[in-house]
C-alpha atoms as one frame of an Amber mdcrd trajectory, in Angstrom:
protein
  96.023  75.093 105.308  99.177  76.592 105.014 100.572  78.805 102.266 103.879
  80.076 100.650 104.411  83.318  98.874 106.353  83.738  95.735 107.108  87.089
  93.925 108.459  87.052  90.350 107.585  87.703  86.644 104.321  86.197  85.020
 106.557  83.833  83.047 108.637  82.754  86.004 105.483  81.944  88.203 103.154
  80.391  85.986 104.773  76.993  85.631 105.202  76.853  89.424 101.280  77.168
  89.584  99.299  73.840  90.302  95.326  73.797  90.597  95.232  74.668  94.107
  97.275  78.076  93.743  96.441  81.260  93.060  98.399  83.495  90.500  97.710
  87.245  91.184  98.925  90.442  89.182  99.381  93.872  90.657  96.202  95.783
  90.674  97.555  99.425  90.174 101.101  98.953  88.783 102.005  96.342  86.057
 105.651  96.782  86.507 105.798  95.232  89.706 105.990  91.360  90.454 103.172
  89.166  90.096 102.423  86.770  93.257 101.954  83.187  93.556  99.846  82.108
  96.507 100.912  78.342  96.993  98.522  76.361  99.118 100.157  73.701 100.939
  98.652  71.067 103.098 101.319  70.707 105.902 103.997  73.021 105.579 104.569
  76.630 104.414 106.004  79.827 105.307 102.872  80.980 106.937 100.343  78.800
 108.815  96.712  79.922 108.936  95.334  80.934 112.422  91.876  81.912 111.580
  89.161  82.831 108.731  88.892  81.886 105.194  89.016  83.341 101.882  86.765
  83.172  99.071  88.567  81.960  96.137  85.931  82.961  93.679  86.533  86.506
  94.184  88.992  88.473  91.822  90.550  91.128  94.015  92.947  90.196  96.541
  94.170  92.674  99.469  97.383  91.474 101.298  98.040  93.195 104.669 101.543
  92.542 106.311 102.024  93.189 109.919 105.081  92.932 111.991 105.006  93.416
 115.817 106.936  93.289 118.887 106.212  90.603 121.476 103.564  92.953 123.333
 102.012  94.076 120.066 101.817  90.590 118.901  99.830  89.689 122.128  97.376
  92.331 121.546  96.896  91.277 117.888  96.133  87.808 118.938  93.706  88.652
 121.729  92.073  91.473 119.763  91.891  89.982 116.264  92.860  86.147 116.045
  91.231  84.920 119.189  87.784  87.162 118.542  87.786  86.694 114.554  87.227
  90.359 114.535  88.708  90.468 110.826  86.810  87.343 109.525  84.760  88.420
 106.428  86.503  86.885 103.415  89.863  87.109 105.473  92.094  84.740 106.705
  95.118  85.299 109.131  98.517  83.809 108.621 101.243  83.681 110.883 105.056
  83.399 109.678 106.375  80.213 110.905 110.101  81.586 111.316 108.919  84.692
 113.204 105.855  84.403 115.346 105.570  88.122 115.473 105.028  88.567 111.774
 101.380  88.034 110.455  99.856  88.083 106.881  95.900  89.080 106.570  94.521
  87.834 102.976  91.269  89.220 102.086  89.239  88.774  98.927  86.691  91.113
  97.457  84.411  90.844  94.287  85.450  94.373  93.089  87.943  97.350  93.470
  85.271  99.530  95.597  84.739  96.863  98.246  88.545  96.314  98.343  89.118
  99.926  99.007  86.414  99.545 101.788  87.959  96.581 103.316  91.403  98.359
 103.194  89.829 101.097 105.203  88.362  98.882 107.705  91.559  96.650 108.345
  93.514 100.075 108.565  90.834 101.478 110.949  91.005  98.637 113.100  94.538
  98.177 113.403  94.913 101.836 114.175  92.400 101.654 116.735  93.086  98.110
 117.922  97.080  98.312 118.205  98.353 101.787 117.667  95.990 103.224 120.291
  97.471 100.265 122.879 101.244 100.708 121.761 103.269 103.729 121.216 105.831
 101.844 119.575 105.797 101.734 115.778 105.429  98.462 113.901 105.709  96.902
 110.370 102.355  97.475 108.511 101.573  97.717 104.530  98.867  96.638 102.383
  99.274  95.510  98.470  96.331  94.978  96.102  96.234  92.074  93.682  93.918
  90.633  91.141  93.476  87.058  89.818  94.940  86.281  86.481  92.138  84.873
  84.177
């Protein structure tokens, strides 16, 4: 399964959504863009490497990572190949730049999401930052499903 992400207002994205897609609103700041996760079967911005997400969960955590070649290799060996981040999480790789990754994690409530964010941050700090002194792109963003 592959995905494409689209940012925009609710009214802009709602008509682009089909039954397989997920429309999300920002969890903590209503003034920022909504996010549409379009699920595609053959082609998309991101290709899935490992894991799965639970579409029943209401809270989503997106973690974006951009590495250099060496860091990407470390990430592949420590996280993708070992399924280290696997509970209700899927790791995707950007097709146009093989050093960019997206981790999508789902949670049933905000408290579990906070714990999940701390876990992922800790794993990245210990697994990548400890082995590479070169900075890399890393940010997280929280969303909830629009009902």
